[in-house]
C-alpha angles and dihedrals in degrees: 000000000000088000092057091048092051091045091051091050092049091046091051092050090053092050097043099077089047092051093047091058087067134215116319118247135161100240140010120196113197145162088043141124099237112192101205094186088204124142091283094043089229122186114205136176104226146018137191122220132195131171090355094304133107108250100180143344129201147100119343095248093050095050097037093050095045102047141048116199144188088236135023120195117199104203094194092227095307124150121260123198133183108262111284117246119205103214095200123027140134112221094164094047090046090049090054091045089056087059093050138065108293111226099167115134094013104164096201145008087254091058089051090055093048092051091048092050093049091046091055094045095048095048102025086234118194091192125031119211119173142158143196108063119142119186092202087071088058092058088253126131096188127067115255128248128228101245095109091041090054092051093051097041109029095155105023117083113235130192118177119180123213116242092260093052091233098103136037134199110215131176128236091255088066095039091056089062089067111086115220098002106212124229093221135025132190113254094006146055137233106205115225129193114197089344091305122110109255093205094252116124118185126204112311091016087071088068088073092073098038095092091058099049118105115255122243121236109249091222091055090050091050091051091050092049090055090051089052090048090058090052091052096045089050088063094045094256108150101168139039132192098217102216104214131350134183125230093259090052092059087067092051091055093043091053093050091049092048090050088051088234096116106073099166122097103246123198104189128200116209119228112234107264134127096253091049090049089050089051091052093047091049099044104025112194100007123210119177108170104285094356119089127182118184106126145067127221114221124192112213099168143352134253131300093228092061092037091246094121109111111240132187090227135026122291111265090232098039118044120210091023124105102167133253132305103210099185123043120232090250092053090050092049092048093051093045090052091052091050091051090049094050097037087242126151120243118215114190124199103223124167108155127061092245092052091048092049091051092053096040088058093042091054094057087079094063091046088063090053100041126007095200098050098128094207109174142217110213113216098357082195106160118026129179102236091234090059098057092088091062090071090065097035093057099027094243115175115225116215112190142172112219095194089066089064089057096043091048096043091089093065110007094102090054090058099039109023125231097283096052091045088070089076096041127103085357099164098157091051090050092049091051089055102045103021094229138058127195109217123205139165101226088222132217088027083061133011117292090221105122092199090064087053091049091050094045092050094047103034100021089227137115133234090280089056091246142172086051096223096030128262110278087340092188086074095057123125124229118255091252092048090050091052093049089048088062099042125022100015096056087049089053089049088057098042091252102111092113092054106042146343098091135047105250138136112280096020126112114278094241111146147127131234105214127221095220133034115275108236137144108264136188093208123047119259118172125233136197142186125267091185131006119195129191117189091345095308123114106238099168135028118184099182139320117283114256113218 
């Protein structure tokens, strides 16, 4: 008996040093304020990571004593968030915009003309394509015409897209390429002044000039996407819901994934076209490493800024006009039936209260088939108050962009009137109905900076801290709700809540170490990433931490 006791003691002494070394992991993060954004909203000091997964979280002493690692990162008390997911962005559109004339922040029509002239001179362009103008920044309520553009470019075709991508200003040189220009078009509008085309094409009318536009080189687009990726990673954005891609653009994303150049988690929505439908039928729910395709994007109406949003009643500043319905009810029904058949998600672009009502009622059909369908309304910008309840009744997921509320606050009441504004940009009301909100930026229509989105959602103000008291401040989200709207809730909106979006055992180690402390603030202060990790791998390093 004594022999076995002595043997046990000796055996324990041999094992003890081995046990004290701890379990082996790849990475330990410690001395941090880790916002788990789990159900309990826990904040912990440390976490252990192995094979791209979170093994354990907890106090520093617990994690440091329990694990040995290839790398230890002392965060010096800095804040750590789950990787930010932008629930509505346009990488491919932004990539193309980078290759075009940049008209963002133009303060006047004259500045637009100057930029266009310099663009042509610098590149000897035989065709000018640009994007980003916004007449509201010129102090103008009405859309411009092309008279000055015609005078400056009589023999060079010009196509300049409005900032929202739902209207284009084209010159006569381009219009003349279209044979038998119609006076009306389904789902769009050609604006006429005294029976003469003004040069403004709205929504589906823009399709008339598409065949004549120069094609972008796919390699140039790929290069631009990687530049955009660096911008996103620098802010701690690790995932994007790509809000509408063509069939050709699927190949661009696939190539970048295969080359291991695209690090972001991309949840892509297919535009409604025959070849995209064929792709969905052939592949079903498509997973290709960090690229997922299991949804369609459907355009129901246009934008409020170009008066293409479909309203139940006339625009306050344009009588006898209620906007544009881009997709017919039959087209919407056909696409929704296909999505039910394929177990795909349907994400409908709806700005006006009439567009939202159409889709809310359309979506009741899928609710009868499958309760947890997670079909989305993108923007959900203007809602008739009596329709809010339908979001909860039919489990319809709202996906919104808080910065639009701020950008539009300067003129939204002119379009809608005071009474209708009560149901507009109503994020708190939407959250109360559904229980979750997916927040996005809608870049490049707005800035891709997620901290502007966080501030706009919480304080209802812009970068300049205006409006002073916040725009429709009663519709603000709490700081915690705003954070969840950029992390776990977008993941839920893309069926990824079990993989990422919060810092919990078993989930992917996708997170960001922030440069500044993460606190609710009444005045805007920017933030950036020190380190961004995706699946336990460092994909971005801003600068070394200073202790």
